[in-house]
C-alpha positions as CSV (number, residue, x, y, z in Angstrom):
1,M,-42.1,-51.4,-27.0
2,E,-41.4,-54.6,-28.8
3,C,-38.4,-54.5,-30.3
4,R,-37.3,-57.6,-32.8
5,V,-33.3,-56.8,-33.1
6,L,-32.3,-56.6,-29.4
7,Q,-32.3,-60.1,-27.2
8,K,-34.5,-59.3,-24.6
9,R,-37.2,-57.8,-27.4
10,K,-38.0,-54.7,-25.5
11,C,-36.4,-51.2,-26.2
12,E,-36.6,-47.3,-26.4
13,I,-36.3,-45.4,-29.2
14,T,-33.6,-42.4,-28.6
15,Q,-33.5,-40.7,-32.0
16,Y,-36.0,-41.1,-34.5
17,Y,-35.8,-40.9,-38.6
18,T,-35.6,-37.5,-39.9
19,N,-34.7,-35.5,-42.7
20,S,-31.6,-35.2,-41.3
21,H,-30.9,-38.3,-39.4
22,S,-31.9,-41.2,-42.0
23,A,-32.0,-44.1,-39.1
24,L,-33.1,-44.9,-35.7
25,D,-31.5,-45.0,-32.9
26,L,-32.2,-47.7,-30.1
27,V,-31.4,-48.8,-26.7
28,G,-32.5,-51.6,-24.2
29,A,-35.6,-50.9,-22.3
30,N,-35.5,-48.3,-19.5
31,Y,-32.0,-47.3,-21.5
32,T,-30.5,-50.4,-20.5
33,L,-27.7,-52.2,-22.4
34,D,-28.8,-55.4,-24.6
35,N,-27.9,-57.6,-27.0
36,I,-28.3,-57.1,-31.0
37,I,-29.7,-59.9,-33.2
38,A,-30.7,-60.0,-36.5
39,H,-34.1,-59.3,-37.5
40,S,-34.3,-61.8,-40.4
41,N,-31.9,-64.6,-41.8
42,G,-29.0,-63.4,-44.0
43,K,-25.9,-63.3,-44.5
44,I,-23.0,-60.4,-43.3
45,I,-21.7,-58.9,-46.2
46,E,-19.5,-56.2,-44.5
47,I,-18.0,-55.7,-41.2
48,Q,-16.2,-52.5,-39.6
49,D,-14.9,-53.5,-36.0
50,G,-12.4,-51.5,-33.9
51,L,-13.4,-47.9,-34.3
52,G,-15.5,-45.9,-31.5
53,N,-18.1,-43.5,-32.9
54,M,-15.6,-40.5,-34.3
55,K,-17.6,-37.3,-33.9
56,G,-17.6,-35.2,-37.1
57,S,-16.4,-38.3,-39.4
58,V,-18.3,-39.1,-42.5
59,G,-19.1,-42.1,-44.8
60,K,-18.7,-45.6,-43.2
61,L,-16.2,-43.9,-40.4
62,A,-19.2,-42.0,-38.9
63,Y,-20.9,-45.8,-38.2
64,G,-18.3,-46.5,-36.0
65,N,-18.4,-50.6,-35.6
66,F,-21.1,-51.8,-37.8
67,I,-22.2,-54.8,-39.9
68,R,-24.2,-55.3,-43.1
69,I,-26.3,-57.9,-43.3
70,E,-27.9,-59.1,-46.5
71,H,-31.3,-60.9,-46.0
72,N,-32.7,-63.7,-48.3
73,D,-35.3,-61.1,-49.6
74,G,-32.4,-58.9,-51.2
75,Y,-32.9,-56.3,-48.7
76,Q,-30.0,-55.0,-46.2
77,T,-29.9,-54.4,-43.1
78,L,-27.0,-52.1,-41.4
79,Y,-26.6,-52.1,-37.7
80,A,-24.2,-49.4,-36.7
81,H,-23.0,-47.4,-33.8
82,M,-22.5,-50.8,-31.6
């Protein structure tokens, strides 16, 4: 499928948004790795680096490595589990 947040612009959804999972999990086309790119301009407002995805963690620790971007329209995007 088309994907604006991966460099090659193709992705697969590995886990959909549900009541118990408030996010989409993506991987590159055919389950390959790809570089993440911001879907629109903005500024980085938060980074967590150097952490793996620690099973059973809560809060921000559950995101592992992440980056939060505030876009020019005021919306924010969290790119997590990187």
